[in-house]
N, C-alpha and C positions, 0 to 999 in steps of 0.2 A: 504494500500500500504506500503510495507516494503522497506525502503530506507536507505541510508548511511551505506551500508554493507562494511566491511573491506575486503581488498584483502587477508589478511592472517589469521585473527582471527574469522571472523563471516561470513562464507560462506552462500550463499542464502538458500540452502536446510536445513541447521541447523536452521537458523532464522525462516524459514517457519514452520518447525516441532515444534519448541519451541512455537511459537505464537499460532499455531493451538492447541497444547496440553493444553496450559493455557486457551484458550477460551473454549475448551471442558470441562475442569474441572469446568468451570463456567456456563455450560449449553448452550453455544453458538456453533452452528454447522456451520463449513465452508461449503459453497456451498448452504446452506439453510437459515441460519439467516444472514450470512455475506459472502462476497467474499474477500478472501485474495489474493493479488498478490505481485510480487516482481519487484522493479525498479532496473533492472540490471545495473551494472556500464559500461559494455562493449558492449551493444547492445540495440536496440530499443525493447521496450516491446509492449504488447497488447494495443490497443486503449481502453480507459475507458470512459464510458458514465455515467454521474451523473444525 
């Protein structure tokens, strides 16, 4: 879960792409090995089950 995203410097899509890129470089696949989601500042997100 990506959180604490800045309103001006670190928008959600950039943070998500950056994290997914780093994970992929290390052999971790989003949606298969791990699920990455964003905790938005201005709206309710998806329900997460652990």
